[in-house]
N, C-alpha and C positions, 0 to 999 in steps of 0.2 A: 710117336707117330702122329697123334692128334694135333699136337702143337705145330709140327711141320706142315701138316695138311692145311691147318688154319692159316699159317703164314703164307704159303704158296697161293692159297685161294685169295687172300687179301691183296696180294700183288696183282692178281688178274682181274679183280673186281672193279666195278665202276666207282665204288665208294667204300673204302676200308672201314668207315665208321657209320654204316647204315644203321638206322634204328629199327628194331623189331619189337613190336608191342602187342600185348593182348589187353585191350581196353579194360581198365579197372582192376587189372591183375598184375602186370609187370611191364617194364620197358627195359631193353638192354641194347647194347651195340653188337653188331656182327658184320662181317664182310659179306656183301651181297651184290648181285648183279642182275639186271634185267636180261632176259633171254627169250627166244621164241623157239618152241620145240614142236615136233610132230606128235600128235596124240591120236591114237586109234580109237574108233568108236563105231557105233552103228545107229542107224535111224530106220525104223520099220524093217529090221532084219537085214538091211544092206550095210555092208562094211564100208567105212570111209576113214579117211585120214584128214585131220584138221590141224591147223596151227594154233597153238596156245601161247599166250603171253604168260610168262612165269617170272618169279623171283627165284634165283638159284642161291642156296646157302649150303655151306659145308655141314654134313651130318655131325662130324667130329666137333666142330665149333659150337653148333647148336646144343650138343650134349654138355659141353663145358659151360656154356652160358646159362642153360635152363635144363638141368638134369631131369630126365624122365618126362619132359614136356615138349614133344616135337611140335613143329608148326601145325596149325589147323585152320579150318575155315573161320573167318572173322578176324584173324590176326591182321595187323597193319605193318607194312614196311615203308620206310622213307629212305629212298635210295637217291643220292645226288640231288636232294631237295624235292623229289617227286614222290608223292604218296601213292601207295598201291594197297588195295584191300584183297586179302585172300578169299576167293570164292571156290567152293569145292574142296575136296581133300587133297593135300599135298601127297606126292609119291616120291620114292627114291629112284634116281636116274639109273636105270639098268645099264646104259651105255658107259657109265662111269663106275661100274661095279657097286652101285648103291652108295657111293661116297657123298652124293649131293642130294639135298631135298629140292624138288621142283614144286613150287607153290603157285598154282594158277591164280592170276590176279586181274583185277580191273584197275585201271589208273584213273 
């Protein structure tokens, strides 16, 4: 199932050979795509919904490429020649039953 998930994800992604790296630790290739998602939050006790720029990668493929090392703040993705740095902690996409990591990024 993990191989099938990674294959389907690669077909839908912007760049099937995106680079995921953790500086001075590792660099590997994964299927990845830029996305914009709604993110709930609050300021001063007021609930709000904000749009977040994210890099989306398959949980299954991430586990194949870097077992036990999920994406985290400070990781770098290069998708279609565009570099993006993860800021904040990635989360699993509940709308996809947790099958994708959503990594908040700055380009």
